[in-house]
N, C-alpha and C positions, 0 to 999 in steps of 0.2 A: 542186422541193419547194414546195408551197403554204403549209404551216404556218408557216414562219418569216416569211412576208409578212403574216400576219394579226395586226394589233395592236389593232384595235377590231372589234366585231361588225358594224358597218355595212358593213365591207369585204366581207362575205359576199354582199351584194346585187349585187355586180359579178360574181359567179361564175355560171357555168352549173351546171345540175344535175349534169352529168358531173364538173365540177371539184369540186363539193361532195362527190360520192362519192369522189373521189380524196383529198380532205381528210379524210374519215371514216377512210379506211385509214391515213393518216399519224397521225391523232390516236390511233387504237388502238395503233399501234406505239409512239408516244411514251409512252402510259400504261403499256404492258407493260414498257418499258425503265426508266422512272423508278421505278415501284413495285416493280420487282425489287430496287431498292436501298433505298428508304425504307419499303416496306410501305404498307398503306392499303386503302381500299375499292376493289377492282379490278373484281369481277364486275358490280356494279351500275352502274359508270361505263361499262364496255364495252357495256352493254346500252342506254344512252341516247345514244349518239353522234349518230345520225341525228335523233333527237327534238330534241336540243339545237340541232343545226345548223338544223333546220327552224324552230324557234322564233325563233332570232335572224335567220334569213333573212326570215321573214314579219312580224316585229314589230320595234319600235324600243326596245330597252333603253338607258337606264333610264327613258325616258318611259313606255313600257309596262311594267307591273309583272309580272315573272316570279317566281313564288313556288314554291319547291321544298320538298316535304314531306320532313322529316328533314334533308335537306341533304347527306348523304354521297354522293349521286349527282350532285354539281355540279362535279366535276373538269373536265369538258368546258366547262362554263360559265366556269370560272376561266381555262382556256386561252384562250378566245375573248375574254376581257375583260382582257387585258394582264397576266396573271400566269403565263404559261408559263415565264418565266425563274426563277421562284421555286419550282419543283417539287422542286428538290434539298433544300429545307427543309421539305417537306410534313410536317405533324404534329410538327415538331421545336420545341424551345423557342424562342420569339420568331420562329418561321418561319410558313409558310403554313398556315392552319387547314384541317383536313380537312372542315369544314362551312362553310356560308355564314357570312360575317362582315361585318357592316355597316361596320365600320371599315376593312375591306380595300379596298372598292370601292363606288362609287355604284351599280353594277349589282347589288349584293347588297341586296335590299330587305326580306328577311325571314329572321331567324335561327331555326333549330330543330335540336335534336339529338334531340328526341322526335317520334314520328310523329303523324299525324292532325290536325295544326294548320293545314295549308295552306288548306283550304277556308274555315275561319273567318277567316283572315287575308285571303283573297281577297275575302270578303264585306265585311269592314271597309274594304278599300281601294276596292272598287266603290262603297260607300256614301259614302265621303269624296269620291271623284271626282264623284259626282252632286251632292252637297251643295255642292261648290265650283264646280259648273258647268263642269267640265273634260271632255275627251273621250278620254282615254287608255284603252288596253285593259288588262285584268287577266286574267292567265293563271296557273292553278295546276296543277302536276303532282303527282299522288299515285299511289302504288303500290297494287297490289291487296291487299298485306298491310296497309298503313296504312288501307285502306278498312274493315277490320274494327273499327277503333276507333270507339267510340260517338260521340265528338266529331265524327267525319267525317259520320256520319248526321244529327246535329243540324244541322250546317252545310248539308248537302244539302237538308234539309227547309226550312230558312229561305231559302236561295237560291231554291229552286223557288217558294216562296210570294211572295217579293218581286219575282221576275222581273227581277233586275238583269242587265245585259249583262256577262257574263264567260265565260271558257272554262275548263273543267276537262279536263285530260288524264289519263285513267286509264292508267297504265303497267302493263300486265298482262304479267308475265314468266312466268306459269304456264300460261295457256290458249293453245291453238293455234287458228288460224283454221279454222272449219269449211268444207269445200269446197262444201257445198250452199248456202252463203249467197252468196258471190261477187258476180257481176255484178248479180243482182237487188237485193241489199242496197245495193250502191253506187248503183244507180239510185234506190232509195228515199231514200237519204241526200241525194242531190242535189235531189230534188223537195222534201223536207221542209225543206231549208235555203234554198230559193229565196224571196226576199222576195215576189215576185208571187204565188207559190202560197199562202203563208201568209195574205196579204191577201185573195186570192180565196176561200179557204176560209171566212174570217170573213164575207165579203160574201154568199156563198151561204147560209150558215146564217141570216143576218139576213133575206134575201129570203124564204126558206122560211117563217120565222115570221110574215111579214106576210100570207101567204095565209089568207083567212078560213076558219074552221072546221077545216081540216085542216093548216094550216101548222105548228103546234107538233108535231103527231103526225109529220109528214114529217121535221121537223128532228130529232126524237128518233130516228126510224128511221135517218136518215142517220148520226147520231152513233154509234148502236149498230153499224152496218155498218163505220164507220171504225175503231171500237175493236176489232171482231172481226178485221179485217184486220191491225191493228197486232199483236194478240196472236199471229196466225199467222206474221207475216212479220218482225217487228222484235224482235231478240234483246235490245235494251236497254229492254224495256218497263218495268222497275222505275224506271229513270231518267226515262222519258217520263212515268210517273205522278207522279213527284216534281216535274215541271214543267220538265224539261230537254229540249232537242232532242238526240237521241242520234245520233252519227255513228260508224260503225264496225261490226265490228272492221276496223281498218286495219293493215297490215303496218308495224310501227314501225321497220323498217330500209329501207323503200322511200321514198326522198326525194321522188320525184314524187308518190306518193300522199299522203304527209304534207303536202307543201306545198299540194296541191289541197284536202285536207280542212281544213287551217287557214284557207285562203282562204274556203272555204264557211262555216266557223264564224263568220268575221268578218262575214258577211252577215246573221247572225241577231241580232235586237235583244235577245233574252232570253238566259238561260243555256244553254250548250251543253256536252255531255259527249262528248269524243272518246275512243273506246276503242282504244288502240294496243297491239298485241301485240308484245312484244319477247322476245329471248333473253338472259337474264342471262349475262354472260361472253362475249358475241358476239365472235368473231374470235380467241379464244385457247382452244384445245381443253381444257387442264386446267381452266380456269374454267367452260367450258360443261358439262363432264362432272360437276363438283362445285361448283355455285354457292354452296352453303352454306359449304364450306371456304374458298372464294375471295371470300366477301363482305368480310371484313376479314382481310387476310393479312399475314404477316411477310415480310421479304425472301426472295427465292426465285431459283432458277436458271431462266432463261427457257426454255432448250432442253428441260429435263426437267420443269419445274414443281416440282422438289424444294424444299421450304421449308427455309430456313436458320435453324433454331432452335438456340439454345445449349442444351447439356445442363445440366440442373439438377434440383433437387428437384421433386417433384410440386406443382402449384399447389393452393391451398386448394380451388378449385372441384372438382378431380379427387378430392381426399380426401373432400369432401362427397358427391360422386356415388357413390363406391364404398361409403362408410359407410352411405348411405341404402339401397343394395342389401342390405347386411348386416342392417340393421335391418328392412327389408322382409321378409326371410326369417323373422324372429322374430315379426313382428306384421303380420297381414294387414289390419289397419285402416288402415295407412299408405297415403295417396293423395298422389301428387306432382302439384302444379298449377303450371303456368308460363304466362306471357303471351307466347307466341311465341318463347321462348328455351330450348328443350330442350337444344341443343348448348352454348350459352354458359353455361347454368346447371349443366352437368355431369350432365344427366339422361338422356343416351342409354343408359348401362348399365341404369338403372332401367327405362326404357321397353322395353328388350329382354327384361329379366327378368320384368317385370310389366306387359305392355301394357295390361291392363284397369284398372290402377291408376295409369296415367299420363294426365293430362289437360292438353292444350295448348289454351287457350281463344282463341289468336290475340292480337292486340294489343288486349287488353281487361282492363287491370289492375283496373278497378272491378268488373267482373263477376266476375273471379277471386276478389277479396277477399270479396265477399258470398257467393259460392258456397262458399268455404272455411268461412265461418261456419255455413252450413246443413249442410255435411258434418259439421262438428264437433258440431252440435246433434243429429245423428242417430247419433252414436256412433263416427264415423270419426276418423282422426288425420291431417287434411290438413297437408301441408307446402307452404307457399306459397313457391316458389323464385323469387326476383325480384331484379333489380339494385336497389341502393339508390336510384339516380336515377329508376328507373321506378316504384318503390313509392310515391313521393310523388304519383303520378297517382291513387292510390286512397286518398288521405288521408281523405276523408269516410267511405268504407266501413270503413276501419280503426277510426275513431272510433265511427261510428253502428251498424255491423252486427257488428263483431267485439268490440271492447273494451266497448261498452255492454252487449252480451249476455254478456260474459265467456266468449266462445266459445273453446274449447280448440284454437286454431289455432297451428301452429308456423310462424314466419317464418324462412326461410333467406335472409338478406340478403347477397347477393353484391356485389362491387365496393364494399365499404365503405371509405371513405377516398379517397385520390387514385387516379385511373385512368390517368394518363399521357397518351398521345397523343390520346385522345378529348376531353380538355379540359373546359372549364367546364360544358358542358351535361350531362356525364356524371359529374362528381365526386360521390362518395358521401359527402358530408361534412355532410349536414343531417339525416339520419334520426334521430340521437340527440335532437336538439333538438325535432323535430316529433313524436316518439313518447314521449319520456320523461315528458311531463306528462299523458299520457292515463291515466286510472285503469285498474287491473287488469292492465296489461301488465308482463312481466318482460323485461329487456334484458341480453344477455350479449355479450362479445367475447373470443375466446381469444388467448392469447399465442403459440400455435403450433398446428400442425395436429393434434397429438395431443390437445391440450385441446379443439379443435373437436369431435373424435369424442366425447369425454366430454360436452360440452355438448349434442350431438345426442341422446345417450342420456338425459341429464337432461331435455331437453325432451319426449322421448317418454314418460318416466315421470311427468311433471308433468301434473296433471289439474285444476288450479285456475284455468285461464283462458289467455289468449294468452301466448305466450312466444317470444322472438326471439333468434337468434344471428346475429351479423354478422361477416363475414370479408372480407379484402382481396383485391385482384386482383394477387397476387404469388405467387411460389414459396414453399413452406413452408420452415421453418428446417432441415429434415433430421433432426429428432429421431425416435427410434424410436417406433413406433405400438404402444400397448398392445393386446394381444388381448382382454383382459377390460375391458369398459367399466363405469364406475361413475358414480353420481349425484354431482354437485357440490352441496353444500348451498346452497340459494338465498340470495343476498345475502352471500356470504363472499368476501373477498379473500385473496390469497396473498402472504405476506412472502417475498421471494426473497433479500435480503441484509440484513445488520445494519449499522447505522451510527448516528451521533449528530449531532444538530443539524439534519439535513435529510433529508427523504424525498421520493422521486420516485414519485408515483402515476401509473402508466402503464397504458394499455390497448391491446390488440391489438399491432400491429407496433411501436408505440412502446416496448414493453417491451424489445425488442432494442436500440433506440436508447438507452434508459436504461442498459442493461447495457454498451454501448460507452462511454458517458460515465462510468459507474462505474469501469470499468477504467482510463480515462485519469486520473480524479481520484485513484485509489488510488496511482498513480505519484507523485502530488504529496503523498501522505500524507493525503489527504482521504477519509474513508469515509462514503458515503451509503447510506441505506436505500432499497431498491427494493421497491415494492409492485405486484403484478399486480392492478390494479383491474378485475377481469374482469366484475363485475356493475355495470352502469350504472344499473340500477334493479332491486331496491332496493340502496342503498348498504350497505357494511359499517359500521354505526354503531358497533360495538364498537371496531373498529380506528381509526375517526376520533376517537372519544373518547379512546383511548389516546394517539394522536399529539398531540392538543391538550393533554392533561394532562401529557405529558412535555416540552412546550415545543419540539416539533419543527416547524421551518419546512417547508412543503410546496410542491412544484411539481407541478401537475397537467398531465401531458403526454399530449396526444391529437391524433390526425389527424382532427379534425372541427371544425366551426365553434365558435369560442371562446364565442360567444353561445349560451347555452341548452343546452350539452352537459355533459360530466362536471364540468368546472371550475365551472360555474354550480350544478350539483347539490351539490357540496361546500360552496360558499359559502352556498347556501340552507340546508343542514343546520346549519351553525354558527350562522347567523342565527336559525334556529328554536330552537336550543338555548340561545341567549343567550350563546354562547361568542365573545367579541369579542377576547380576547387571543391571537390566533393569526395566523400569517402564511401566506397561501395565494397563491402566484404562479401565474398561468395561462399555459400555453404551448399554444396551439391555432392555428386558422386565423383570421386577422383578417377583418374585415367587408368582404370583397370577393370577387369571383369570380376563381378562379385558372385561367389559360389552359393550353393544351396544352404538352406537353414530356414528358420522362421523369419518373417518380415521384421519382427522386433529385433532379432539378432543381426539381421542385415543392416538395419538402420544404425544400430549401435556400432557395428564394424566400421561404418564410414562417418560416424559422428553426426548423424541426423536425429538427435535426441534433444529433449527439453533442457537437459543438463548442459549439453554442449552449446546450445543456443545461449543459455545464461552466461556461460564462460566467455563466449564471443562478445556479448553485449557489455559485460564488465570491462573487457579489454578495450573496447571501442570508446567507452565513456570515461575511463579513468584519466585523471589529470596527467599521469605520466605518459599516456599515449600521444598527447598533443593534438588529438583529433578534433577537439571542440574549439581550439583556437586556430588550428591550421589544417585545412582540409585538402586532401589530394588523393589521387588514385593510388591504391596500394601497389607496391613494387612486386 
C-alpha cells in the first residue's frame, strides 16, 4: 500500500508513473469507503484523482499556488496534504471541511464555495507574484460548468490581455476526446508550447516586415495563413484568440500525458489553458452512471450504491417542485428559471411536465435575474428558483433590473437559513438583510410546507411587483396539505397562541422552535404568545401596534443574520413610530460566519434552541428585570 506512506505532496516526486497509477487506485478506494459512511461530494472527486496527482507531482505546493474552483473537488488534495486521517470527520461539526479551508492547511491558498472565482484569484496571485519579484507558479483548475459563469469570462479576457504567466486547467467532464484530433493535435501542442518556436515565429514576422515594399504584405499574408491553419486544426481557438496557448484535449486520467502536458505548459511564458477531459465518478460504476445523483451524496452501501436515507416527511424543496407543477397546469404564463440547479431546486418534475417552460441558464445568476425581469415585462410569470447563497451573486440585477423596474418576478429562495454540512459558504442567512431594504419587493417565509403552497399561490396572484418566498433545507413538519390554495393577505401575521407579558415573533422553522419552548414554559405555568411573522416585508403594523400598546415584551426569533433582518425591521418600525416604551429582544445569528455541521448543531452554536428561548423568556418576565413595569429598547 502506497497511500499510508504519503504524508506530504513532495513525496510524490519520488514515485514512478506506474506507482502514481497504483496510488490513484488506492485513493479512489479510500474515497469510496470513507464517503459511504460520511457522505459528501463523491463523483467530482473521483474524476480528478489523476489531475490532482499530476499537479502535485509537477509543481511545489504551497510555494506554487494551486487554486481550485468551488473547492468541493479537493478531497484528493486534502488526502495528499496530511489530512487523510481526518476523513472520518468530513463535513461534521468541528471536523474536516468539505471545501478548501485556509485555516486547515498552508496548501489551501484560496477558499470558495461558489463557482467561477478561480481565474480571478489566479490573476490576482500572478500579479502579486510579479509585483513582489517572485517566481512561483500559479495554477487554477476550473470545471466546464463553472466556465459558464460570466466572472470566469471576465477573468479570461483580463488574463489574456495582461499575458501573465499562469496555467488554467479546464476540467471537462462532459466532452469526449474526438478520435480525429489525436496525434496531429498533440504534435501541434508541442510545437506551440516550445520556447524556440514561439521566439522564431516572432523573429520571422519581424524580418518579413523589414523587406522593402512587400515586407508588410508578406507578413500579413503569413499571419492570415497561420490563422486559417489554426481555425482548421486547433479546437481551442476561442482560448487562443483570448490570448492563451491552448493544450489539449488531453485524457485527464492518463498520468503520462498529464505530466507531459503540464511540463510543456510550464515552458510557456504567458497564460496557458490545458483542456483535460475526465469522467465524473471515475472508478465507481454507480457514480459514473449517474454523476448528478452522486455529486453530493448521503451515506450509501458500497456494493449496491443504495443510498441510506432516513425516512421522513417530504423536504420543502420537493413540496415546492410539485406545487409548481400544479400551478403550471393552471397558468401557462409560469416559466421556471434556474442557474444550473434543476435537481437541487426541485424542478425536475416541472421540466418533464413543461419542457418548453423550463429554462436552465447554467451558472449565470446575474443573467437569470435580468432575463426574469424581461420575461415579467412581457407578461410571463417567471419563477427564479435559486439557493439563497447563490442569489446574492445577482444582487445588482435584483436591485437594478427587477426591483427598480417593479418587475413581477417570483423568487423561490431555497436553502434559506442553515444548510448543515456545506457550511459557511452556503449558509442562507443573509438574503433577508440584503433584500428587505430594496423598494418594491415583498418577502415571505412559511411556518410549514402547507403554508409554502399558499404562499406560492399568493405570489402567482400578486401583480404589483417582485415577490419572494424563502424556505429551508429541511424536511417539512408533516402537516396535511390543503387541496384548495388561497391567497394570504400581504403583510399579515398569524397569532398561534395566546399569552400575557411576552410574545415570540418567529418566522419559518423558528416557529416550531418557539412552539417547543412554549410547551416547556407552559409546564412552568408561563404562557407566552407565539406569532407567525410570515411576512418579512411588509410587516404587520397592526399587530406590532397592538403588542406595543398592551405592554408585551417581544422576542424576535429568526434563523438569519441578526443585523438587518426581521429583528432590525421591528426595531426600525418602532423607532419610526416614536414608540420607545417597548422591549424587543433579538435572537438571530451573531455577526460571524457559522461553519459546517448538522443544522441542529449550528442552531445550538448560536443559541437558536427551545431551551435558549425559554431562558430568554424567563429573563424578560422576571420581576428583577423590570421589563413589565418599565419598557424600553435594550441597550
